[in-house]
NUSEZA-226142 format. One record per atom (N, C-alpha, C, CB): x, y, z; atom name; chain; residue number from 1. Coordinates in steps of 0.05 Angstrom, whole numbers, padded with zeros to 5 digits. Glycine has a CB too. Layout:
(pt (X, Y, Z), CA, A, NUM)
...
! end
This chain:
(pt (-00484, 00242, -01417), N, A, 1)
(pt (-00497, 00233, -01393), CA, A, 1)
(pt (-00517, 00252, -01382), C, A, 1)
(pt (-00476, 00227, -01372), CB, A, 1)
(pt (-00517, 00277, -01391), N, A, 2)
(pt (-00537, 00296, -01382), CA, A, 2)
(pt (-00564, 00288, -01391), C, A, 2)
(pt (-00530, 00324, -01392), CB, A, 2)
(pt (-00566, 00274, -01413), N, A, 3)
(pt (-00591, 00265, -01424), CA, A, 3)
(pt (-00605, 00246, -01404), C, A, 3)
(pt (-00588, 00251, -01451), CB, A, 3)
(pt (-00589, 00230, -01390), N, A, 4)
(pt (-00601, 00210, -01372), CA, A, 4)
(pt (-00614, 00224, -01348), C, A, 4)
(pt (-00580, 00191, -01362), CB, A, 4)
(pt (-00603, 00246, -01338), N, A, 5)
(pt (-00615, 00259, -01315), CA, A, 5)
(pt (-00642, 00271, -01323), C, A, 5)
(pt (-00597, 00280, -01303), CB, A, 5)
(pt (-00644, 00281, -01347), N, A, 6)
(pt (-00670, 00292, -01356), CA, A, 6)
(pt (-00690, 00270, -01361), C, A, 6)
(pt (-00666, 00309, -01382), CB, A, 6)
(pt (-00680, 00247, -01371), N, A, 7)
(pt (-00698, 00224, -01375), CA, A, 7)
(pt (-00708, 00214, -01349), C, A, 7)
(pt (-00683, 00202, -01391), CB, A, 7)
(pt (-00691, 00212, -01329), N, A, 8)
(pt (-00700, 00203, -01302), CA, A, 8)
(pt (-00720, 00223, -01290), C, A, 8)
(pt (-00676, 00200, -01284), CB, A, 8)
(pt (-00715, 00248, -01294), N, A, 9)
(pt (-00734, 00267, -01283), CA, A, 9)
(pt (-00761, 00265, -01297), C, A, 9)
(pt (-00724, 00296, -01285), CB, A, 9)
(pt (-00761, 00259, -01323), N, A, 10)
(pt (-00787, 00255, -01337), CA, A, 10)
(pt (-00801, 00230, -01327), C, A, 10)
(pt (-00782, 00252, -01367), CB, A, 10)
(pt (-00785, 00210, -01320), N, A, 11)
(pt (-00797, 00186, -01308), CA, A, 11)
(pt (-00809, 00192, -01281), C, A, 11)
(pt (-00776, 00163, -01305), CB, A, 11)
(pt (-00795, 00208, -01265), N, A, 12)
(pt (-00806, 00217, -01239), CA, A, 12)
(pt (-00831, 00233, -01242), C, A, 12)
(pt (-00785, 00232, -01223), CB, A, 12)
(pt (-00835, 00246, -01265), N, A, 13)
(pt (-00859, 00262, -01269), CA, A, 13)
(pt (-00881, 00244, -01281), C, A, 13)
(pt (-00853, 00285, -01288), CB, A, 13)
(pt (-00875, 00228, -01301), N, A, 14)
(pt (-00896, 00214, -01315), CA, A, 14)
(pt (-00907, 00190, -01300), C, A, 14)
(pt (-00885, 00205, -01342), CB, A, 14)
(pt (-00891, 00176, -01285), N, A, 15)
(pt (-00901, 00152, -01271), CA, A, 15)
(pt (-00922, 00159, -01250), C, A, 15)
(pt (-00878, 00137, -01258), CB, A, 15)
(pt (-00918, 00179, -01233), N, A, 16)
(pt (-00939, 00187, -01214), CA, A, 16)
(pt (-00964, 00197, -01228), C, A, 16)
(pt (-00930, 00208, -01195), CB, A, 16)
(pt (-00961, 00211, -01251), N, A, 17)
(pt (-00984, 00220, -01265), CA, A, 17)
(pt (-01000, 00197, -01275), C, A, 17)
(pt (-00976, 00238, -01289), CB, A, 17)
(pt (-00987, 00176, -01286), N, A, 18)
(pt (-01001, 00153, -01296), CA, A, 18)
(pt (-01015, 00137, -01274), C, A, 18)
(pt (-00982, 00135, -01312), CB, A, 18)
(pt (-01001, 00134, -01252), N, A, 19)
(pt (-01012, 00118, -01229), CA, A, 19)
(pt (-01036, 00132, -01217), C, A, 19)
(pt (-00990, 00113, -01208), CB, A, 19)
(pt (-01033, 00158, -01212), N, A, 20)
(pt (-01056, 00173, -01200), CA, A, 20)
(pt (-01079, 00176, -01220), C, A, 20)
(pt (-01046, 00200, -01190), CB, A, 20)
(pt (-01073, 00178, -01246), N, A, 21)
(pt (-01094, 00179, -01265), CA, A, 21)
(pt (-01111, 00153, -01265), C, A, 21)
(pt (-01083, 00185, -01293), CB, A, 21)
(pt (-01097, 00131, -01263), N, A, 22)
(pt (-01111, 00106, -01261), CA, A, 22)
(pt (-01129, 00105, -01236), C, A, 22)
(pt (-01091, 00082, -01261), CB, A, 22)
(pt (-01118, 00114, -01214), N, A, 23)
(pt (-01132, 00115, -01189), CA, A, 23)
(pt (-01157, 00134, -01191), C, A, 23)
(pt (-01114, 00124, -01166), CB, A, 23)
(pt (-01153, 00157, -01203), N, A, 24)
(pt (-01175, 00176, -01206), CA, A, 24)
(pt (-01196, 00165, -01225), C, A, 24)
(pt (-01165, 00202, -01217), CB, A, 24)
(pt (-01188, 00149, -01245), N, A, 25)
(pt (-01207, 00137, -01263), CA, A, 25)
(pt (-01225, 00117, -01248), C, A, 25)
(pt (-01193, 00123, -01286), CB, A, 25)
(pt (-01213, 00102, -01230), N, A, 26)
(pt (-01229, 00084, -01214), CA, A, 26)
(pt (-01248, 00098, -01196), C, A, 26)
(pt (-01211, 00066, -01198), CB, A, 26)
(pt (-01239, 00120, -01184), N, A, 27)
(pt (-01256, 00136, -01166), CA, A, 27)
(pt (-01279, 00148, -01182), C, A, 27)
(pt (-01240, 00157, -01151), CB, A, 27)
(pt (-01272, 00158, -01206), N, A, 28)
(pt (-01292, 00171, -01223), CA, A, 28)
(pt (-01312, 00151, -01233), C, A, 28)
(pt (-01278, 00185, -01246), CB, A, 28)
(pt (-01304, 00126, -01237), N, A, 29)
(pt (-01323, 00106, -01247), CA, A, 29)
(pt (-01346, 00102, -01227), C, A, 29)
(pt (-01308, 00080, -01251), CB, A, 29)
(pt (-01340, 00103, -01201), N, A, 30)
(pt (-01360, 00099, -01181), CA, A, 30)
(pt (-01373, 00125, -01172), C, A, 30)
(pt (-01349, 00084, -01158), CB, A, 30)
(pt (-01366, 00148, -01184), N, A, 31)
(pt (-01376, 00174, -01177), CA, A, 31)
(pt (-01373, 00181, -01147), C, A, 31)
(pt (-01406, 00176, -01185), CB, A, 31)
(pt (-01350, 00176, -01137), N, A, 32)
(pt (-01345, 00182, -01108), CA, A, 32)
(pt (-01338, 00211, -01104), C, A, 32)
(pt (-01323, 00164, -01098), CB, A, 32)
(pt (-01327, 00224, -01124), N, A, 33)
(pt (-01319, 00252, -01122), CA, A, 33)
(pt (-01333, 00268, -01144), C, A, 33)
(pt (-01288, 00256, -01124), CB, A, 33)
(pt (-01345, 00291, -01138), N, A, 34)
(pt (-01358, 00307, -01158), CA, A, 34)
(pt (-01338, 00316, -01180), C, A, 34)
(pt (-01371, 00332, -01146), CB, A, 34)
(pt (-01349, 00320, -01204), N, A, 35)
(pt (-01331, 00326, -01227), CA, A, 35)
(pt (-01318, 00354, -01224), C, A, 35)
(pt (-01347, 00326, -01253), CB, A, 35)
(pt (-01330, 00373, -01211), N, A, 36)
(pt (-01317, 00399, -01207), CA, A, 36)
(pt (-01292, 00397, -01190), C, A, 36)
(pt (-01337, 00418, -01194), CB, A, 36)
(pt (-01294, 00380, -01169), N, A, 37)
(pt (-01271, 00376, -01152), CA, A, 37)
(pt (-01250, 00359, -01166), C, A, 37)
(pt (-01279, 00363, -01125), CB, A, 37)
(pt (-01259, 00341, -01183), N, A, 38)
(pt (-01240, 00324, -01197), CA, A, 38)
(pt (-01221, 00339, -01214), C, A, 38)
(pt (-01256, 00304, -01214), CB, A, 38)
(pt (-01230, 00361, -01226), N, A, 39)
(pt (-01212, 00378, -01243), CA, A, 39)
(pt (-01190, 00390, -01226), C, A, 39)
(pt (-01228, 00400, -01257), CB, A, 39)
(pt (-01196, 00399, -01202), N, A, 40)
(pt (-01175, 00410, -01184), CA, A, 40)
(pt (-01156, 00388, -01175), C, A, 40)
(pt (-01188, 00423, -01160), CB, A, 40)
(pt (-01166, 00364, -01170), N, A, 41)
(pt (-01149, 00342, -01162), CA, A, 41)
(pt (-01130, 00335, -01185), C, A, 41)
(pt (-01166, 00317, -01154), CB, A, 41)
(pt (-01139, 00335, -01209), N, A, 42)
(pt (-01122, 00329, -01232), CA, A, 42)
(pt (-01099, 00350, -01234), C, A, 42)
(pt (-01138, 00329, -01258), CB, A, 42)
(pt (-01106, 00375, -01231), N, A, 43)
(pt (-01086, 00396, -01232), CA, A, 43)
(pt (-01066, 00393, -01209), C, A, 43)
(pt (-01099, 00424, -01230), CB, A, 43)
(pt (-01075, 00386, -01186), N, A, 44)
(pt (-01057, 00382, -01163), CA, A, 44)
(pt (-01038, 00359, -01168), C, A, 44)
(pt (-01074, 00377, -01137), CB, A, 44)
(pt (-01048, 00337, -01179), N, A, 45)
(pt (-01031, 00314, -01184), CA, A, 45)
(pt (-01009, 00320, -01204), C, A, 45)
(pt (-01048, 00290, -01194), CB, A, 45)
(pt (-01016, 00333, -01225), N, A, 46)
(pt (-00996, 00340, -01246), CA, A, 46)
(pt (-00976, 00360, -01234), C, A, 46)
(pt (-01010, 00351, -01271), CB, A, 46)
(pt (-00986, 00380, -01220), N, A, 47)
(pt (-00967, 00400, -01208), CA, A, 47)
(pt (-00949, 00387, -01187), C, A, 47)
(pt (-00983, 00423, -01195), CB, A, 47)
(pt (-00960, 00368, -01171), N, A, 48)
(pt (-00943, 00354, -01152), CA, A, 48)
(pt (-00922, 00337, -01165), C, A, 48)
(pt (-00961, 00337, -01133), CB, A, 48)
(pt (-00930, 00324, -01187), N, A, 49)
(pt (-00911, 00308, -01202), CA, A, 49)
(pt (-00889, 00325, -01214), C, A, 49)
(pt (-00925, 00292, -01224), CB, A, 49)
(pt (-00896, 00348, -01224), N, A, 50)
(pt (-00876, 00367, -01235), CA, A, 50)
(pt (-00858, 00377, -01212), C, A, 50)
(pt (-00890, 00390, -01249), CB, A, 50)
(pt (-00869, 00381, -01189), N, A, 51)
(pt (-00853, 00390, -01166), CA, A, 51)
(pt (-00833, 00368, -01158), C, A, 51)
(pt (-00871, 00396, -01142), CB, A, 51)
(pt (-00842, 00343, -01158), N, A, 52)
(pt (-00824, 00321, -01151), CA, A, 52)
(pt (-00802, 00317, -01172), C, A, 52)
(pt (-00840, 00294, -01148), CB, A, 52)
(pt (-00809, 00319, -01197), N, A, 53)
(pt (-00789, 00318, -01218), CA, A, 53)
(pt (-00770, 00341, -01217), C, A, 53)
(pt (-00802, 00318, -01246), CB, A, 53)
(pt (-00779, 00365, -01209), N, A, 54)
(pt (-00762, 00388, -01205), CA, A, 54)
(pt (-00743, 00384, -01182), C, A, 54)
(pt (-00779, 00412, -01201), CB, A, 54)
(pt (-00752, 00372, -01161), N, A, 55)
(pt (-00734, 00366, -01138), CA, A, 55)
(pt (-00712, 00347, -01147), C, A, 55)
(pt (-00750, 00354, -01114), CB, A, 55)
(pt (-00719, 00327, -01163), N, A, 56)
(pt (-00698, 00308, -01172), CA, A, 56)
(pt (-00678, 00322, -01190), C, A, 56)
(pt (-00711, 00285, -01187), CB, A, 56)
(pt (-00687, 00338, -01209), N, A, 57)
(pt (-00668, 00351, -01227), CA, A, 57)
(pt (-00652, 00372, -01212), C, A, 57)
(pt (-00683, 00364, -01250), CB, A, 57)
(pt (-00663, 00385, -01191), N, A, 58)
(pt (-00649, 00404, -01175), CA, A, 58)
(pt (-00627, 00391, -01159), C, A, 58)
(pt (-00668, 00418, -01157), CB, A, 58)
(pt (-00631, 00367, -01149), N, A, 59)
(pt (-00610, 00353, -01135), CA, A, 59)
(pt (-00587, 00345, -01153), C, A, 59)
(pt (-00622, 00328, -01122), CB, A, 59)
(pt (-00593, 00340, -01178), N, A, 60)
(pt (-00573, 00332, -01197), CA, A, 60)
(pt (-00557, 00356, -01209), C, A, 60)
(pt (-00585, 00316, -01220), CB, A, 60)
(pt (-00568, 00380, -01206), N, A, 61)
(pt (-00556, 00404, -01217), CA, A, 61)
(pt (-00533, 00414, -01199), C, A, 61)
(pt (-00577, 00426, -01222), CB, A, 61)
(pt (-00514, 00426, -01212), N, A, 62)
(pt (-00492, 00437, -01196), CA, A, 62)
(pt (-00497, 00466, -01189), C, A, 62)
(pt (-00465, 00435, -01212), CB, A, 62)
(pt (-00511, 00481, -01206), N, A, 63)
(pt (-00519, 00508, -01201), CA, A, 63)
(pt (-00543, 00515, -01218), C, A, 63)
(pt (-00495, 00528, -01206), CB, A, 63)
(pt (-00555, 00538, -01212), N, A, 64)
(pt (-00579, 00548, -01226), CA, A, 64)
(pt (-00601, 00527, -01227), C, A, 64)
(pt (-00571, 00556, -01254), CB, A, 64)
(pt (-00611, 00520, -01204), N, A, 65)
(pt (-00633, 00500, -01203), CA, A, 65)
(pt (-00658, 00510, -01216), C, A, 65)
(pt (-00639, 00494, -01174), CB, A, 65)
(pt (-00663, 00535, -01215), N, A, 66)
(pt (-00687, 00546, -01228), CA, A, 66)
(pt (-00687, 00542, -01258), C, A, 66)
(pt (-00690, 00576, -01222), CB, A, 66)
(pt (-00663, 00544, -01270), N, A, 67)
(pt (-00660, 00540, -01299), CA, A, 67)
(pt (-00665, 00511, -01306), C, A, 67)
(pt (-00632, 00549, -01309), CB, A, 67)
(pt (-00655, 00493, -01290), N, A, 68)
(pt (-00659, 00464, -01295), CA, A, 68)
(pt (-00689, 00457, -01292), C, A, 68)
(pt (-00642, 00447, -01275), CB, A, 68)
(pt (-00702, 00470, -01273), N, A, 69)
(pt (-00731, 00466, -01270), CA, A, 69)
(pt (-00747, 00476, -01294), C, A, 69)
(pt (-00741, 00479, -01245), CB, A, 69)
(pt (-00738, 00499, -01305), N, A, 70)
(pt (-00751, 00509, -01329), CA, A, 70)
(pt (-00747, 00491, -01352), C, A, 70)
(pt (-00740, 00538, -01336), CB, A, 70)
(pt (-00723, 00479, -01355), N, A, 71)
(pt (-00717, 00461, -01377), CA, A, 71)
(pt (-00736, 00436, -01376), C, A, 71)
(pt (-00688, 00452, -01377), CB, A, 71)
(pt (-00737, 00424, -01352), N, A, 72)
(pt (-00754, 00401, -01349), CA, A, 72)
(pt (-00783, 00408, -01353), C, A, 72)
(pt (-00749, 00388, -01322), CB, A, 72)
(pt (-00791, 00430, -01341), N, A, 73)
(pt (-00819, 00439, -01344), CA, A, 73)
(pt (-00826, 00444, -01373), C, A, 73)
(pt (-00823, 00464, -01328), CB, A, 73)
(pt (-00809, 00456, -01389), N, A, 74)
(pt (-00814, 00461, -01417), CA, A, 74)
(pt (-00815, 00434, -01433), C, A, 74)
(pt (-00793, 00479, -01429), CB, A, 74)
(pt (-00799, 00415, -01425), N, A, 75)
(pt (-00800, 00389, -01438), CA, A, 75)
(pt (-00827, 00376, -01434), C, A, 75)
(pt (-00778, 00370, -01428), CB, A, 75)
(pt (-00837, 00376, -01410), N, A, 76)
(pt (-00863, 00363, -01404), CA, A, 76)
(pt (-00885, 00379, -01417), C, A, 76)
(pt (-00867, 00361, -01373), CB, A, 76)
(pt (-00884, 00406, -01416), N, A, 77)
(pt (-00904, 00422, -01428), CA, A, 77)
(pt (-00905, 00417, -01458), C, A, 77)
(pt (-00899, 00452, -01422), CB, A, 77)
(pt (-00882, 00415, -01471), N, A, 78)
(pt (-00881, 00409, -01499), CA, A, 78)
(pt (-00894, 00382, -01505), C, A, 78)
(pt (-00852, 00409, -01509), CB, A, 78)
(pt (-00889, 00362, -01489), N, A, 79)
(pt (-00902, 00336, -01492), CA, A, 79)
(pt (-00932, 00338, -01489), C, A, 79)
(pt (-00890, 00315, -01473), CB, A, 79)
(pt (-00941, 00352, -01468), N, A, 80)
(pt (-00969, 00355, -01464), CA, A, 80)
(pt (-00982, 00371, -01487), C, A, 80)
(pt (-00975, 00369, -01437), CB, A, 80)
(pt (-00968, 00391, -01497), N, A, 81)
(pt (-00979, 00406, -01519), CA, A, 81)
(pt (-00982, 00389, -01544), C, A, 81)
(pt (-00962, 00431, -01525), CB, A, 81)
(pt (-00961, 00373, -01549), N, A, 82)
(pt (-00963, 00356, -01573), CA, A, 82)
(pt (-00986, 00336, -01571), C, A, 82)
(pt (-00937, 00340, -01577), CB, A, 82)
(pt (-00989, 00325, -01547), N, A, 83)
(pt (-01011, 00305, -01543), CA, A, 83)
(pt (-01038, 00319, -01546), C, A, 83)
(pt (-01009, 00292, -01516), CB, A, 83)
(pt (-01041, 00342, -01534), N, A, 84)
(pt (-01067, 00356, -01536), CA, A, 84)
(pt (-01073, 00366, -01563), C, A, 84)
(pt (-01068, 00379, -01515), CB, A, 84)
(pt (-01052, 00375, -01578), N, A, 85)
(pt (-01056, 00386, -01604), CA, A, 85)
(pt (-01060, 00365, -01625), C, A, 85)
(pt (-01033, 00404, -01612), CB, A, 85)
(pt (-01043, 00345, -01625), N, A, 86)
(pt (-01044, 00324, -01645), CA, A, 86)
(pt (-01066, 00303, -01640), C, A, 86)
(pt (-01017, 00310, -01647), CB, A, 86)
(pt (-01069, 00295, -01615), N, A, 87)
(pt (-01088, 00274, -01610), CA, A, 87)
(pt (-01116, 00284, -01606), C, A, 87)
(pt (-01079, 00258, -01585), CB, A, 87)
(pt (-01119, 00307, -01593), N, A, 88)
(pt (-01146, 00317, -01586), CA, A, 88)
(pt (-01153, 00342, -01602), C, A, 88)
(pt (-01147, 00323, -01557), CB, A, 88)
(pt (-01136, 00352, -01618), N, A, 89)
(pt (-01141, 00375, -01636), CA, A, 89)
(pt (-01150, 00399, -01620), C, A, 89)
(pt (-01162, 00367, -01657), CB, A, 89)
(pt (-01136, 00404, -01598), N, A, 90)
(pt (-01142, 00428, -01582), CA, A, 90)
(pt (-01120, 00448, -01586), C, A, 90)
(pt (-01145, 00420, -01551), CB, A, 90)
(pt (-01128, 00473, -01590), N, A, 91)
(pt (-01109, 00494, -01594), CA, A, 91)
(pt (-01101, 00507, -01567), C, A, 91)
(pt (-01121, 00516, -01612), CB, A, 91)
(pt (-01088, 00529, -01569), N, A, 92)
(pt (-01079, 00544, -01545), CA, A, 92)
(pt (-01101, 00564, -01537), C, A, 92)
(pt (-01052, 00558, -01550), CB, A, 92)
(pt (-01108, 00562, -01512), N, A, 93)
(pt (-01127, 00582, -01501), CA, A, 93)
(pt (-01115, 00594, -01476), C, A, 93)
(pt (-01155, 00568, -01495), CB, A, 93)
(pt (-01129, 00613, -01465), N, A, 94)
(pt (-01119, 00625, -01440), CA, A, 94)
(pt (-01118, 00605, -01417), C, A, 94)
(pt (-01137, 00649, -01433), CB, A, 94)
(pt (-01138, 00588, -01417), N, A, 95)
(pt (-01139, 00567, -01396), CA, A, 95)
(pt (-01116, 00548, -01397), C, A, 95)
(pt (-01166, 00552, -01398), CB, A, 95)
(pt (-01108, 00540, -01421), N, A, 96)
(pt (-01085, 00522, -01424), CA, A, 96)
(pt (-01059, 00536, -01418), C, A, 96)
(pt (-01084, 00509, -01452), CB, A, 96)
(pt (-01057, 00561, -01425), N, A, 97)
(pt (-01033, 00577, -01419), CA, A, 97)
(pt (-01029, 00580, -01389), C, A, 97)
(pt (-01034, 00604, -01433), CB, A, 97)
(pt (-01051, 00585, -01375), N, A, 98)
(pt (-01049, 00587, -01345), CA, A, 98)
(pt (-01041, 00560, -01334), C, A, 98)
(pt (-01076, 00596, -01333), CB, A, 98)
(pt (-01053, 00538, -01344), N, A, 99)
(pt (-01046, 00511, -01336), CA, A, 99)
(pt (-01016, 00505, -01340), C, A, 99)
(pt (-01063, 00490, -01351), CB, A, 99)
(pt (-01006, 00512, -01363), N, A, 100)
(pt (-00978, 00507, -01369), CA, A, 100)
(pt (-00960, 00525, -01351), C, A, 100)
(pt (-00972, 00513, -01398), CB, A, 100)
(pt (-00969, 00549, -01345), N, A, 101)
(pt (-00954, 00567, -01328), CA, A, 101)
(pt (-00952, 00556, -01299), C, A, 101)
(pt (-00966, 00595, -01328), CB, A, 101)
(pt (-00974, 00544, -01290), N, A, 102)
(pt (-00974, 00532, -01263), CA, A, 102)
(pt (-00955, 00508, -01263), C, A, 102)
(pt (-01003, 00522, -01256), CB, A, 102)
(pt (-00955, 00492, -01284), N, A, 103)
(pt (-00937, 00469, -01285), CA, A, 103)
(pt (-00908, 00478, -01286), C, A, 103)
(pt (-00943, 00452, -01309), CB, A, 103)
(pt (-00902, 00498, -01302), N, A, 104)
(pt (-00875, 00508, -01304), CA, A, 104)
(pt (-00865, 00520, -01278), C, A, 104)
(pt (-00873, 00530, -01326), CB, A, 104)
(pt (-00882, 00535, -01264), N, A, 105)
(pt (-00874, 00546, -01238), CA, A, 105)
(pt (-00871, 00524, -01217), C, A, 105)
(pt (-00894, 00567, -01229), CB, A, 105)
(pt (-00887, 00504, -01219), N, A, 106)
(pt (-00884, 00481, -01200), CA, A, 106)
(pt (-00858, 00467, -01204), C, A, 106)
(pt (-00907, 00462, -01203), CB, A, 106)
(pt (-00850, 00462, -01229), N, A, 107)
(pt (-00825, 00449, -01234), CA, A, 107)
(pt (-00801, 00467, -01226), C, A, 107)
(pt (-00823, 00442, -01264), CB, A, 107)
(pt (-00803, 00492, -01231), N, A, 108)
(pt (-00782, 00511, -01224), CA, A, 108)
(pt (-00779, 00513, -01193), C, A, 108)
(pt (-00787, 00538, -01236), CB, A, 108)
(pt (-00801, 00514, -01179), N, A, 109)
(pt (-00800, 00515, -01150), CA, A, 109)
(pt (-00788, 00489, -01139), C, A, 109)
(pt (-00828, 00520, -01139), CB, A, 109)
(pt (-00796, 00467, -01150), N, A, 110)
(pt (-00785, 00441, -01141), CA, A, 110)
(pt (-00755, 00439, -01145), C, A, 110)
(pt (-00798, 00418, -01155), CB, A, 110)
(pt (-00745, 00449, -01168), N, A, 111)
(pt (-00716, 00448, -01173), CA, A, 111)
(pt (-00701, 00467, -01155), C, A, 111)
(pt (-00711, 00454, -01202), CB, A, 111)
(pt (-00713, 00490, -01148), N, A, 112)
(pt (-00700, 00508, -01130), CA, A, 112)
(pt (-00698, 00495, -01102), C, A, 112)
(pt (-00714, 00535, -01128), CB, A, 112)
(pt (-00718, 00481, -01094), N, A, 113)
(pt (-00717, 00467, -01068), CA, A, 113)
(pt (-00698, 00444, -01069), C, A, 113)
(pt (-00745, 00458, -01059), CB, A, 113)
(pt (-00697, 00430, -01092), N, A, 114)
(pt (-00680, 00407, -01095), CA, A, 114)
(pt (-00650, 00414, -01094), C, A, 114)
(pt (-00686, 00393, -01121), CB, A, 114)
(pt (-00643, 00437, -01105), N, A, 115)
(pt (-00615, 00445, -01105), CA, A, 115)
(pt (-00606, 00453, -01077), C, A, 115)
(pt (-00610, 00468, -01124), CB, A, 115)
(pt (-00625, 00462, -01061), N, A, 116)
(pt (-00619, 00468, -01033), CA, A, 116)
(pt (-00618, 00444, -01015), C, A, 116)
(pt (-00640, 00488, -01022), CB, A, 116)
(pt (-00631, 00422, -01023), N, A, 117)
(pt (-00631, 00397, -01008), CA, A, 117)
(pt (-00609, 00378, -01018), C, A, 117)
(pt (-00658, 00384, -01010), CB, A, 117)
(pt (-00591, 00388, -01034), N, A, 118)
(pt (-00571, 00371, -01047), CA, A, 118)
(pt (-00553, 00359, -01026), C, A, 118)
(pt (-00554, 00388, -01066), CB, A, 118)
(pt (-00546, 00334, -01030), N, A, 119)
(pt (-00528, 00320, -01012), CA, A, 119)
(pt (-00499, 00329, -01017), C, A, 119)
(pt (-00530, 00289, -01016), CB, A, 119)
(pt (-00486, 00337, -00995), N, A, 120)
(pt (-00459, 00346, -00997), CA, A, 120)
(pt (-00440, 00323, -00990), C, A, 120)
(pt (-00453, 00370, -00978), CB, A, 120)
(pt (-00422, 00317, -01009), N, A, 121)
(pt (-00403, 00295, -01004), CA, A, 121)
(pt (-00375, 00304, -01006), C, A, 121)
(pt (-00408, 00272, -01023), CB, A, 121)
! end
């Protein structure tokens, strides 16, 4: 059953990313936001989604919320790496490593906050 909580946290991460990406695509189509700012908005959306997924997994954890956040963050980073490497043939650069580090820390911070917001019954 532990697999289900990780699957739910991935859903909490991937669904907002897909919804906001669709929204950003529509905004980008009409050139409402400059492309330089758009890159920061994309990073913010993915980091916020990782934070929300981290909060969910932190609430489900009994202890060590930071470790649960790292696990979920590494799962998503692995998926993103596979997509970028296999589909777009992009290797690892310093820029992508910093991007993955931001996502991992966002997930870890969210899970630490989630374990502190846990419902006590």
